[in-house]
C-alpha positions in Angstrom: 7.9 53.2 15.0 7.0 52.5 11.4 9.5 52.9 8.6 8.3 54.2 5.2 7.2 51.3 2.9 9.9 51.0 0.3 8.1 50.4 -3.0 11.3 50.3 -4.9 11.9 46.8 -3.7 8.5 45.5 -4.6 9.3 44.3 -8.1 12.5 42.5 -6.9 10.5 41.0 -4.0 7.7 39.7 -6.2 10.3 38.4 -8.7 12.1 36.6 -5.9 8.8 35.1 -4.6 7.8 33.7 -8.0 11.1 32.8 -9.7 13.4 32.0 -6.7 11.0 30.7 -4.1 8.7 29.1 -6.6 5.4 30.7 -5.3 2.4 30.5 -7.6 1.0 33.6 -9.3 -2.1 33.5 -7.0 0.3 33.5 -3.9 2.3 36.4 -5.4 -1.0 38.4 -5.9 -2.1 37.6 -2.4 1.2 39.1 -1.1 0.7 42.2 -3.2 -2.8 42.7 -1.7 -1.5 42.3 1.8 1.4 44.7 1.2 -0.9 47.3 -0.3 -3.1 47.1 2.8 -0.1 47.7 5.0 1.1 50.5 2.8 -2.4 52.2 3.2 -2.1 51.8 7.0 1.6 53.1 7.3 0.8 56.2 5.3 -1.6 57.5 8.0 -0.3 55.8 11.2 2.9 55.9 13.2 2.2 53.3 15.8 2.3 49.6 15.0 -0.2 48.8 17.8 -2.9 50.5 15.8 -2.5 48.1 12.9 -4.8 45.4 14.4 -7.6 47.9 14.9 -7.0 49.1 11.3 -7.4 45.5 10.0 -10.5 44.9 12.0 -12.1 48.1 10.6 -11.2 46.7 7.1 -13.3 43.6 8.0 -10.4 41.1 8.3 -10.9 38.0 10.4 -8.2 36.9 12.8 -7.0 34.3 10.3 -6.8 37.0 7.6 -4.9 39.3 9.9 -2.4 36.6 10.6 -1.9 36.1 6.9 -1.3 39.8 6.3 1.2 40.1 9.0 3.0 37.0 7.7 3.2 38.6 4.3 4.4 41.9 5.6 7.1 40.2 7.8 8.3 38.2 4.8 8.7 41.4 2.8 10.4 43.4 5.6 12.9 40.5 6.2 13.6 40.7 2.5 14.2 44.4 2.7 16.6 43.9 5.6 18.7 41.5 3.4 18.9 44.4 0.9 20.3 46.8 3.6 17.0 48.4 4.7 16.2 49.1 8.3 12.8 47.8 9.4 12.4 48.5 13.2 8.7 47.5 13.1 9.6 43.9 12.6 10.0 43.3 16.4 6.5 44.7 17.0 4.8 43.0 14.1 3.5 39.8 15.8 0.7 37.7 14.4 -2.5 37.2 16.4 -3.2 33.8 17.9 -5.4 31.9 15.5 -7.7 29.2 16.9 -7.1 26.0 14.8 -10.4 24.6 13.6 -10.8 21.1 12.4 -11.5 20.8 8.7 -15.0 19.9 7.7 -14.8 16.9 5.4 -17.4 16.1 2.7 -19.3 12.9 3.5 -19.9 10.1 1.1 -23.6 10.9 1.0 -22.9 14.5 0.2 -20.5 13.5 -2.6 -23.1 11.1 -4.1 -25.7 13.8 -4.1 -23.4 16.1 -5.9 -22.3 13.4 -8.3 -26.0 12.9 -9.3 -26.6 16.6 -9.5 -23.8 17.3 -11.9 -25.4 15.2 -14.7 -27.2 16.8 -17.6 -28.4 16.3 -21.1 -25.0 16.9 -22.6 -23.1 13.6 -22.1 -19.6 15.1 -22.7 -20.2 17.9 -20.1 -21.6 15.4 -17.7 -18.5 13.2 -18.0 -16.3 16.3 -17.5 -18.4 17.3 -14.4 -18.1 13.8 -12.9 -14.4 13.6 -13.5 -14.0 17.0 -11.8 -15.7 15.6 -8.7 -13.9 12.3 -8.8 -10.5 14.0 -9.0 -11.3 16.5 -6.2 -12.5 13.7 -3.9 -10.4 10.8 -5.2 -7.1 12.6 -5.5 -7.6 15.2 -2.8 -6.1 17.8 -5.1 -6.5 21.5 -4.8 -8.5 23.5 -7.4 -5.3 25.1 -8.7 -3.8 21.7 -9.1 -6.9 20.3 -10.8 -7.2 23.0 -13.4 -3.5 22.8 -14.1 -3.6 19.2 -15.2 -2.5 18.5 -18.8 -3.1 15.6 -21.1 0.5 14.5 -20.8 0.3 14.4 -17.0 -1.6 11.1 -17.3 0.4 7.8 -17.5 -1.9 5.2 -19.0 0.6 2.4 -18.4 1.6 3.3 -14.9 -1.9 4.5 -13.9 -1.0 7.8 -12.2 -1.3 11.5 -12.8 1.4 14.0 -12.2 0.2 16.9 -10.1 2.0 20.2 -9.8 1.5 21.5 -6.3 2.6 24.5 -4.2 6.1 25.7 -4.9 6.0 23.9 -8.3 6.6 20.6 -6.5 5.5 17.6 -8.6 4.0 14.5 -7.2 2.7 11.3 -8.8 -0.7 10.3 -7.5 -1.9 6.7 -8.2 -5.3 6.2 -9.7 -7.8 3.7 -8.4 -9.6 1.5 -10.9 -12.7 3.8 -10.7 -10.7 6.9 -11.4 -8.6 5.2 -14.1 -11.6 4.0 -16.1 -13.5 7.3 -15.6 -10.5 9.2 -17.0 -10.1 6.7 -19.9 -13.7 7.1 -20.8 -13.6 10.8 -20.6 -10.5 11.1 -22.8 -12.0 8.7 -25.5 -15.6 9.7 -25.5 -16.1 13.1 -23.9 -13.2 15.4 -24.3 -13.2 15.2 -28.2 -16.7 16.6 -28.0 -15.9 19.6 -25.8 -14.4 21.5 -28.8 -11.0 22.2 -27.2 -7.6 21.9 -28.8 -5.3 23.0 -26.0 -3.3 20.7 -23.7 -5.5 21.0 -20.7 -7.0 17.8 -19.3 -10.3 19.4 -18.3 -12.1 21.9 -20.5 -14.7 24.5 -19.7 -17.9 25.1 -21.8 -15.9 27.3 -24.1 -13.2 24.7 -24.8 -10.6 26.4 -22.7 -8.7 25.4 -19.6 -11.1 26.0 -16.7 -10.4 28.7 -14.2 -10.8 28.6 -10.5 -14.0 30.7 -11.0 -15.3 28.0 -13.4 -14.9 25.3 -10.7 -16.5 27.4 -8.0 -19.4 28.2 -10.4 -19.9 24.5 -11.2 -19.9 23.5 -7.5 -22.4 26.3 -6.7 -24.7 25.1 -9.4 -24.5 21.4 -8.5 -24.8 22.2 -4.8 -28.0 24.1 -5.4 -29.4 21.3 -7.6 -28.5 18.8 -4.9 -30.5 20.8 -2.3 -27.6 22.1 -0.2 -28.2 25.3 1.8 -24.8 26.7 0.5 -22.2 25.8 -2.1 -19.8 23.0 -1.2 -16.4 24.5 -0.7 -13.8 22.7 -2.9 -11.4 22.2 0.0 -14.0 20.0 1.7 -13.2 17.3 -1.0 -9.5 17.4 0.0 -10.4 17.1 3.7 -12.9 14.3 2.8 -10.2 12.4 0.9 -7.7 12.6 3.7 -10.2 11.6 6.3 -11.5 8.7 4.3 -7.9 7.4 3.7 -7.0 7.7 7.4 -10.2 5.9 8.5 -9.6 3.2 5.9 -6.2 2.4 7.4 -3.7 4.5 5.3 -0.7 5.8 7.2 0.0 9.5 7.7 3.1 9.5 5.6 1.3 8.1 2.5 -1.5 10.6 2.9 1.1 13.4 3.3 2.8 12.4 0.0 -0.6 12.0 -1.8 -1.9 15.4 -0.7 1.4 17.2 -1.2 1.7 18.5 2.4 5.1 20.0 3.1 4.9 19.0 6.7 3.5 15.9 8.4 2.1 18.2 11.1 -0.4 19.5 8.5 -1.6 15.9 7.8 -1.8 15.1 11.5 -4.9 17.4 11.9 -6.9 14.6 10.4 -6.1 12.3 13.3 -8.2 14.7 15.5 -11.1 14.5 13.0 -11.1 10.7 13.0 -10.7 10.6 16.7 -13.8 12.8 17.1 -15.7 10.4 14.7 -14.7 7.4 16.8 -15.8 9.1 20.1 -19.1 9.9 18.5 -19.5 6.3 17.4 -18.7 5.0 20.8 -21.2 7.4 22.5 -23.9 6.4 20.1 -23.4 2.6 20.1 -21.5 1.4 23.1 -23.7 0.0 25.9 -21.7 1.7 28.6 -22.5 5.1 27.1 -26.1 4.6 28.1 -25.3 4.1 31.8 -25.8 7.4 33.5 -24.8 8.5 37.0 -23.6 5.1 38.1 -21.0 5.0 40.8 -18.4 2.2 40.7 
């Protein structure tokens, strides 16, 4: 049984998401797309069991289906708090999603990109290099990177203030390499990018860069570096976490630095480094070369 989608609560729900729960505009828009998809389905179907086939026909992966169902369940639960009856909640169960280990960018891949982002314009080159250094060195999300402002940098304390999911702020320390790269960019490069706003990074038009700008930059640098496909920005975040863990950092410190709400999210990197260790043992330990030997 599917109840009629109550559009009258949409505005209140989206307002609650953004202003009460602190969700970003991108998250709110994602909820809206998911709810519009469900509305399209519910207008022509009466059985919830048909929803999965509907999403498959729409070309949604299992992970995307799980996200849509999560969005719809959140909305329906909100409707119930407002006195609405939503009988489909009990039948709206997310599919099982196979958890895949994150693919981290390697040091070699980063160095190739770092060389590829250089150009004739010194100011833009410095901007490009700082973009890569922050993605990999801070492990920040693209939304966090483009949201950085000039006053988020503490020169004396050597940290930057990052605004993460749910408008949660965190202070991320800068290594010497990042600190001096940022200092050089602010003194020598940014004044020549023809921008007057408060954004730390500026695009070619002198404005705060968008997510599309960063994706476009990475695609261009990836092609120049000879990669078969553009490097996904999230690979830098995974690379940062993996490098820290392999270097001896504890999970709690990595959790704080990356802004993970739960330590379980950070723990996925232990599997990554374990796989790396197993591979290293198989390649280099002498016992790995002994085959079919009985004890």
